[in-house]
N, C-alpha and C positions, 0 to 999 in steps of 0.2 A: 503494500499499499503505500502510495506516495502523499506526502504531506504539505499542503499550501497554506501558508499565513497571509494574511491580508497585506502585509509589506511586500509579499513576492507578487500578489495579484492586483494590488492598488493601482489605477492608473493604465493598466494593459488594456488595448485595443480589443474589442471582441466584435468578432466577425464570424459569418455564417460560413458552412461547408462550400457553399455557393459563392462566396467571395462578398458578399454584401457586408458593409460596415454598420455596425449598429451603435456602438458608443465606446464608453470607457468604463471600466470596474470601479465602484466606490465604495463598495462594502459588501459583506457576506451574512448570509442569515444562516444560522448553526443550531442544531438541536442541542439545549444546555446540557441534557444528560448523556447523549452518548457523543457528543461534539461532531457528529455529521453534518456537512455542507447541505443545507436545504435548497438555496437559491443565491444566485448573485445578484446584487442590485448594481444596474448598469445606466450611468449618465448619457441619455441618447444624444447622439451629435447630430448637429444640422446637416441636412441631406442625407441622413440614413434611410434606409429602406423602408417606407412608410408601410407598405403594403405587408409587411411582417411585422412591423412593430406596433402599429395602431391597434390591434387585437390583444395584445400581451396586458398583462395585469400590470399596474404601477402602483407606486407609495403615495403616501402624502405629498410629496415633492414633485412628483411626476417621473421619478426614476422607474425603469422597468425593472421587472422582477421574474429574472431568468431561473427556471428550476435548475438545479445542478446537474441532473441526469441530462441535460440536453447537451451539455459539454462533452465535446470529444476528444480536445486535447488542448493542453496548456503549453505554451512555450514563450516566444517574443509576444504571442498574441494569444486571447482565449477564442477558441473555435467552437462553436456550437451547431448542433444540427439543425438546418433548416426545416427538415422534414417534423423532427420532433417539436420544434417550436409551433408550428403549424398545427400539429397535433394536440398540442397543450392547449393552445388559444380556441380550438374547436371545441374540447370537451369543457373549458371554463365558461364558453357563452352558451353551451348546452345543443351545441350542433353536432 
């Protein structure tokens, strides 16, 4: 198991596996008992792919809440599965 701290993830660019830029990591949501990452909080950047982001959950500040299970890799950037984001958005809106 690989461990990541917010210091290593903060401000990394988040992109989909199809190359669409979504934003920058600003924080994480973790289960306080298990320590398991549940979501990454992403500040959406201007010009991001609205067809993907408009259906996703947002926090009170308007940041995107991306389920951690959509993350496919972490390196210089955080890569998320566009297909999983679409499935997640569809289930959250009842479709």
